[in-house]
C-alpha positions in Angstrom: 149.1 84.0 244.0 147.3 81.7 241.5 148.4 78.1 242.3 146.3 76.0 240.0 143.6 76.4 237.2 141.4 73.5 236.2 139.3 73.9 233.0 136.9 71.4 231.5 134.7 71.7 228.3 135.3 75.4 228.0 135.3 76.8 224.4 138.0 74.6 222.7 139.5 73.2 225.9 138.4 69.7 226.8 140.4 69.3 230.0 143.3 71.2 231.3 144.9 71.3 234.8 147.6 73.9 235.0 150.1 74.7 237.9 151.4 78.2 238.0 154.7 79.6 239.3 155.5 82.9 240.9 157.1 85.8 239.1 156.4 86.9 235.5 155.0 84.2 233.2 154.3 84.6 229.4 151.6 82.8 227.5 152.4 82.7 223.8 151.2 81.0 220.6 149.5 81.5 217.3 146.4 83.7 217.0 143.3 81.7 217.8 145.2 79.0 219.7 143.4 79.7 223.0 145.7 82.0 224.9 143.0 84.4 225.8 140.6 81.5 226.6 142.7 80.8 229.7 142.3 84.4 230.8 138.5 84.2 230.1 138.3 81.0 232.1 140.1 82.7 235.0 137.7 85.7 234.7 134.7 83.4 235.0 136.2 81.8 238.2 136.5 85.4 239.5 132.8 86.1 239.0 132.5 87.3 235.4 129.1 86.7 233.8 128.7 83.6 231.7 126.4 82.1 229.0 125.9 78.8 227.2 128.2 79.9 224.3 131.2 79.3 226.5 130.6 75.5 226.5 132.7 73.3 224.2 130.5 72.0 221.4 128.6 68.9 222.5 129.4 69.4 226.2 126.6 69.4 228.8 128.4 71.7 231.1 131.7 73.6 231.6 133.7 73.7 234.8 136.4 76.0 236.0 138.2 75.9 239.3 141.0 78.3 240.4 143.1 77.7 243.5 144.9 80.6 245.2 147.2 80.9 248.1 145.8 82.8 251.0 148.1 85.0 253.1 147.5 84.1 256.8 145.9 87.0 258.7 145.3 89.0 255.5 142.1 90.7 254.4 141.0 87.8 252.3 141.2 85.4 255.2 139.2 87.8 257.3 136.6 88.1 254.6 136.4 84.3 254.2 135.8 83.9 258.0 133.2 86.6 258.1 131.3 85.0 255.2 131.7 81.4 256.4 133.9 80.4 253.5 137.0 79.4 255.4 135.8 75.7 255.0 138.1 72.7 255.1 140.9 74.5 253.3 142.0 76.6 256.3 144.9 74.3 257.2 146.3 74.6 253.6 145.8 78.4 253.5 144.0 78.0 250.1 141.0 79.7 248.5 139.3 77.6 245.9 136.9 79.3 243.5 134.7 76.9 241.4 132.2 77.7 238.6 130.0 75.4 236.7 128.0 76.6 233.6 125.3 74.3 232.1 124.0 74.2 228.6 121.1 76.5 229.5 123.5 79.3 230.5 122.8 78.9 234.2 125.8 78.7 236.5 126.6 77.6 240.1 129.5 78.9 242.1 131.3 77.7 245.3 134.0 79.1 247.5 136.0 76.5 249.4 133.3 74.0 248.7 130.4 76.2 250.0 127.7 77.6 247.6 128.3 81.3 246.8 126.6 84.0 244.8 128.3 85.8 241.9 128.6 88.9 244.0 130.5 86.9 246.7 132.7 85.4 244.0 133.5 88.9 242.7 134.2 90.1 246.2 136.6 87.3 246.8 138.2 87.8 243.4 139.0 91.5 244.2 141.4 90.2 246.8 143.0 87.6 244.5 143.5 88.9 240.9 143.2 91.8 238.5 142.7 91.2 234.8 143.6 93.8 232.2 142.1 93.1 228.8 143.7 93.6 225.4 141.4 96.6 224.7 141.3 98.0 228.2 142.9 101.3 227.1 139.9 101.9 224.8 137.7 102.0 228.0 139.9 104.8 229.3 138.6 107.0 226.5 135.3 107.2 228.4 135.0 109.9 231.1 133.3 107.5 233.5 136.1 104.9 233.1 138.7 107.6 233.9 136.8 108.7 237.0 136.3 105.1 238.2 140.0 104.4 237.7 141.1 107.4 239.7 138.6 106.6 242.5 139.8 103.0 242.6 143.4 104.1 242.6 142.9 106.3 245.6 140.6 103.9 247.5 137.6 106.2 247.1 135.1 103.8 245.4 132.9 103.4 248.5 133.0 107.2 249.0 131.9 107.8 245.4 129.0 105.4 245.9 128.0 107.3 249.1 128.1 110.6 247.1 125.8 109.2 244.4 123.4 108.0 247.0 123.2 111.4 248.7 122.9 113.1 245.3 119.9 111.0 244.3 118.2 111.6 247.7 118.7 115.4 247.4 117.5 115.5 243.8 114.4 113.4 244.7 113.5 115.9 247.5 114.1 118.9 245.1 111.7 117.4 242.6 109.2 116.7 245.3 109.4 120.3 246.5 109.0 121.7 243.0 106.0 119.5 242.4 104.5 120.6 245.7 105.0 124.3 244.7 103.4 123.8 241.3 100.5 121.6 242.5 99.9 122.8 246.0 96.2 123.6 245.5 95.5 120.2 244.0 97.5 118.4 246.7 95.6 120.2 249.4 92.3 119.2 247.9 93.4 115.6 247.6 94.6 115.7 251.2 91.3 117.0 252.4 89.4 114.4 250.5 91.6 111.6 251.9 91.2 113.0 255.4 87.4 112.7 255.2 87.6 109.2 253.6 90.0 107.9 256.2 87.9 109.3 259.0 84.8 107.7 257.5 86.5 104.3 257.4 87.9 104.6 260.9 84.4 105.4 262.2 83.1 102.3 260.5 85.6 100.3 262.7 85.4 97.3 260.3 87.1 94.1 261.5 87.0 91.0 259.4 86.6 88.6 262.4 83.8 90.7 263.9 82.2 90.9 260.4 82.1 87.1 260.2 80.5 86.9 263.7 77.9 89.5 262.8 76.9 87.7 259.7 76.5 84.4 261.6 74.4 86.1 264.3 72.2 87.8 261.6 71.5 84.5 259.9 70.5 83.0 263.3 68.2 85.8 264.3 66.7 86.1 260.8 65.6 82.4 261.1 64.9 82.4 264.8 61.1 81.6 264.4 61.9 78.6 262.2 64.6 77.4 264.5 62.2 77.6 267.5 59.5 75.8 265.6 61.8 73.0 264.5 63.2 72.5 268.0 59.7 72.3 269.6 58.5 69.8 267.0 61.5 67.6 267.5 61.0 67.6 271.3 57.3 66.8 270.9 58.1 63.7 268.8 61.0 62.6 270.9 59.8 63.0 274.5 56.9 65.4 275.1 54.0 64.1 272.9 51.6 61.2 273.5 53.4 58.5 271.4 57.0 59.6 271.8 60.1 57.9 270.3 61.5 57.7 273.8 58.5 55.8 275.2 58.4 53.4 272.2 62.1 52.7 272.6 61.7 51.9 276.3 58.9 49.6 275.4 61.0 47.7 272.8 63.9 47.4 275.3 61.7 46.0 278.0 60.3 43.4 275.6 63.7 42.3 274.3 65.2 42.1 277.8 62.5 39.6 278.9 63.4 37.4 275.8 67.2 37.3 276.3 66.7 34.5 278.8 65.4 32.3 276.0 67.9 33.3 273.3 71.3 35.0 274.1 71.6 36.3 270.6 69.1 39.0 271.4 71.4 40.5 274.0 73.6 42.3 271.4 70.8 44.3 269.7 69.4 45.0 273.1 72.6 46.6 274.2 72.8 48.7 271.0 69.3 49.9 271.6 70.2 50.7 275.2 73.1 52.9 274.0 70.8 54.6 271.5 68.3 55.3 274.3 71.1 57.1 276.3 72.1 59.2 273.3 68.4 60.0 272.5 68.1 61.2 276.1 71.1 63.5 275.8 69.8 64.8 272.5 66.5 65.6 274.0 68.1 67.5 276.9 70.3 69.5 274.5 67.2 70.4 272.3 65.4 71.5 275.4 68.2 73.8 276.6 68.5 75.2 273.0 64.7 76.0 272.9 64.8 77.6 276.3 67.7 79.9 275.3 66.5 80.8 271.9 64.9 84.3 271.7 63.5 86.2 268.7 65.3 89.6 269.6 63.8 91.7 266.8 65.6 94.8 268.0 69.0 93.1 267.7 68.1 91.8 264.3 67.3 95.3 263.1 70.6 96.6 264.5 72.5 93.9 262.6 70.7 94.5 259.4 71.6 98.2 259.6 75.2 97.4 260.3 75.4 95.0 257.3 73.8 97.6 255.1 76.3 100.3 256.1 79.3 98.0 255.6 78.1 96.7 252.2 77.4 100.3 251.0 81.0 101.3 252.0 82.4 98.4 250.1 80.4 99.3 247.0 81.6 102.8 247.3 85.2 101.8 247.2 84.5 98.9 244.7 85.9 96.2 246.9 84.6 93.2 248.9 83.8 94.0 252.5 86.8 92.0 253.7 89.1 94.3 251.7 88.1 97.5 253.5 91.1 97.4 255.9 93.5 97.3 252.9 91.7 100.3 251.4 92.1 102.2 254.7 95.9 101.3 254.9 96.5 102.5 251.3 94.6 105.8 252.0 96.5 106.3 255.2 99.9 105.7 253.5 99.0 108.2 250.7 97.8 110.7 253.3 101.1 110.3 255.2 103.0 111.0 251.9 100.8 114.1 251.3 101.5 115.3 254.8 105.0 116.3 253.6 104.4 116.6 249.9 101.7 119.2 250.3 104.0 121.3 252.4 106.6 123.0 250.2 108.2 124.7 253.2 108.8 121.5 255.0 110.2 119.9 251.9 112.5 122.8 251.3 114.0 122.5 254.8 114.5 118.8 254.3 116.0 119.4 250.8 118.5 121.9 252.3 119.6 119.4 255.0 120.2 116.6 252.5 121.9 119.0 250.1 124.3 119.9 253.0 125.0 116.2 253.6 125.7 115.6 249.9 128.1 118.6 249.8 129.9 117.4 252.9 130.6 113.9 251.5 131.3 115.2 248.0 133.9 117.7 249.3 135.6 114.9 251.1 135.7 112.9 247.8 137.0 116.0 246.0 139.9 116.4 248.5 140.9 112.8 248.0 140.7 113.2 244.2 142.9 116.3 244.2 145.6 114.5 246.1 145.3 111.3 244.2 145.1 113.0 240.8 148.5 114.7 241.3 150.1 111.4 242.4 148.7 109.3 239.6 149.6 112.0 237.0 153.2 112.0 238.2 153.4 108.2 238.2 152.0 107.8 234.7 154.1 110.6 233.4 157.2 108.8 234.7 156.0 105.6 233.0 155.6 107.4 229.7 159.2 108.3 229.8 160.1 104.7 230.0 157.8 103.8 227.1 159.7 105.9 224.6 157.5 109.0 225.1 160.3 111.3 226.5 158.9 114.7 227.4 155.3 113.4 227.3 153.1 113.9 230.3 149.6 113.1 231.7 147.6 115.5 233.8 144.3 114.6 235.5 142.0 117.7 235.3 139.3 118.2 237.8 136.7 120.6 236.4 134.1 121.9 238.9 130.4 121.3 238.2 127.9 123.9 239.1 125.4 122.3 241.7 127.4 119.0 241.5 126.4 115.7 240.0 125.9 112.1 241.0 129.6 111.5 240.6 130.7 114.5 242.7 131.5 118.2 242.5 133.9 117.8 239.5 134.4 116.1 236.2 137.5 113.9 235.9 139.4 114.1 232.6 142.8 112.6 231.6 144.8 115.2 229.5 147.8 114.1 227.6 150.8 115.7 225.8 152.5 112.8 223.9 155.6 114.9 223.0 157.5 117.8 224.4 156.1 121.2 223.6 152.7 119.8 222.7 149.6 121.2 224.5 147.6 119.0 226.8 144.6 117.4 225.1 141.9 115.0 226.2 143.1 111.4 226.1 140.2 110.6 223.7 141.7 112.9 221.1 145.2 111.4 221.1 145.8 110.8 217.4 148.3 107.9 217.4 147.0 104.5 218.3 150.5 103.5 219.3 150.7 106.4 221.7 147.3 105.6 223.1 148.3 102.0 223.7 151.5 103.0 225.5 149.7 105.5 227.7 147.0 103.0 228.5 149.7 100.4 229.3 151.5 102.9 231.6 148.2 103.7 233.4 147.3 100.0 233.8 150.8 99.1 235.2 150.7 102.0 237.6 147.1 101.1 238.7 148.2 97.5 239.2 151.1 98.5 241.3 148.8 100.3 243.6 146.3 97.5 243.8 146.0 94.8 246.5 145.6 91.7 244.2 148.6 89.4 244.3 148.0 88.1 240.8 147.9 90.4 237.7 146.9 89.2 234.3 147.6 91.2 231.1 145.8 90.0 228.0 147.7 91.4 225.0 147.9 94.8 226.5 151.1 95.3 224.4 149.0 95.6 221.2 150.2 98.5 219.1 153.8 98.6 220.3 157.0 96.9 219.2 160.8 97.2 218.9 162.6 98.8 221.8 159.4 99.8 223.5 158.3 96.2 223.6 161.5 95.3 225.4 160.9 98.1 227.9 157.3 96.8 228.5 158.8 93.3 229.1 161.2 94.8 231.7 158.4 96.7 233.4 156.3 93.5 233.7 159.4 91.5 234.8 160.0 94.2 237.5 156.3 94.0 238.5 156.8 90.2 238.7 159.3 90.7 241.6 156.4 92.0 243.7 153.4 90.1 242.3 152.6 87.1 240.2 152.2 88.5 236.6 150.6 86.5 233.7 150.9 88.0 230.3 149.3 86.9 227.0 151.6 88.3 224.3 152.7 88.1 220.7 155.9 90.1 221.2 159.1 88.1 221.5 160.7 91.1 223.3 158.1 90.7 226.1 158.1 86.9 226.2 161.9 86.9 226.5 161.7 88.9 229.7 159.5 86.3 231.5 160.6 84.1 234.3 158.7 81.2 232.7 156.8 80.6 229.5 154.0 78.4 228.2 153.1 77.7 224.6 149.4 77.4 223.6 148.6 75.7 220.4 145.6 74.1 218.6 145.4 70.4 217.7 142.8 68.1 216.2 141.7 65.0 218.1 138.7 62.9 217.0 137.6 65.5 214.5 137.5 68.2 217.2 139.8 71.2 217.5 141.2 71.5 221.0 143.7 73.7 222.8 147.0 72.3 224.2 149.3 73.9 226.7 153.0 73.1 226.8 155.3 74.2 229.6 158.5 75.3 227.9 162.0 74.5 229.1 165.1 76.5 228.0 165.2 74.9 224.6 161.5 75.1 224.1 161.6 78.8 224.9 164.3 79.3 222.3 162.2 77.6 219.6 159.0 79.5 220.6 160.7 82.9 220.7 162.4 82.1 217.4 159.0 81.3 215.9 157.7 84.6 217.2 160.7 86.4 215.6 160.8 84.5 212.3 157.4 83.2 211.5 156.8 79.9 209.7 160.5 79.2 208.7 162.8 79.1 211.7 166.5 79.5 210.9 169.7 79.2 212.9 169.9 82.9 212.8 166.5 83.4 214.5 167.4 80.8 217.1 170.6 82.6 217.8 168.7 85.8 218.1 166.2 84.1 220.5 169.0 82.8 222.7 170.5 86.3 222.8 167.2 87.8 223.9 166.8 85.2 226.6 170.4 85.7 227.8 170.0 89.4 228.0 
């Protein structure tokens, strides 16, 4: 269950730290006081999308943290361990969800102190709480919402996703097969052209590393005569001519060495010149070896020039640089592989048939679950309608077959309702009375919540459109639900609030020229005053207080 909720700088809340109790709790107060803000804050902690408009005016960031009890050995604890979110809270058996939204609308999330994505936050939230909004029954007017509710109720959501995936794969193959049948001649021509181009590029056997080596070798052979001439001239000047650098350097060293006995300062330059003589000798030997190895090789030069011409022409043909030719080959090969099946309608038809069979197998499994679940949910909601002053009313979930199936399965799901005895079943979207629609929607939500796994259920003004005795029945239903789960209900109805195990009053106040929301935990006397206000409006009399006490006592 939800243990604590911390809110800072969110809408009109500056700072709130709330501790929750088990059972059925009612959140009451004037319209606009901030009751639904608490629910919205909880929704953000559970992974709802956020934007900068949720920040309190002038604040740099909003922060929300929700602390839940974790049942030892439960699915949530297993999920936390698998995703490395067990953290330091393991000893306290607590799950702490935290969300921070900055002024730019960006948000950060953590689970038990470790960074988490919004998807992970939502996954954890599915184990912790369900939130039913004040207009949730309006969503039930949509066919997709009805189908999703049924699938969620029977635990078939993952199966429905698998059906949609198989359907898309089958339709993709069918479209490919139809295109192949219509364009087979063009596809065959394209395949033949690609075959020839791929073979041409493979024959070229272009490799970027080898291309670099060939260019270097070509430059060397193209300038071989100049290189040979330069090396010969250098050797002549250094060591092989009449007045060589080597001979002159030896002569200088001999002269300086004879003078060092007279002045020791000449020893240092003499040593430097001696080292230079050694390096000059090594350079001379290296040049000699280079000249001896260097060959003109005109045949090899012609071979390299022909290779470079072929590669350059191929690159021009494909309008790329030579180094990009391997990428061209890879793209052509990939397209050729695609055409290998695309240009063969028979092969595509066989694959299409196999995937269609896979789709039908999974879809039939989903249909079987839906048939069984639809009957159970119809009976449960019909029973709930009797309790909500709709005696004789009934709900039936119709499953209408679809020819060839669809992404959501082999049937359409539609909620049909008869609000009164003797009336024909009609689509829920065509129920005339708003009050009837809200009661049916409430019955569906309560039944769906009962079947869920979340230990905390939040109802945000789901009792809109009902009143009188029906409101009292709704309160009893929520109170009974509170025996099994923690139930939080935002309500304007005193009949509902009086049934709660505990009650908070939410009000607005002005501090430092700012409008802020304040939460008051009500004791017995406080509940009498609040319920009397809900009954009597602005002026509270002894009569309304007496009535409030009677409602609480009942």
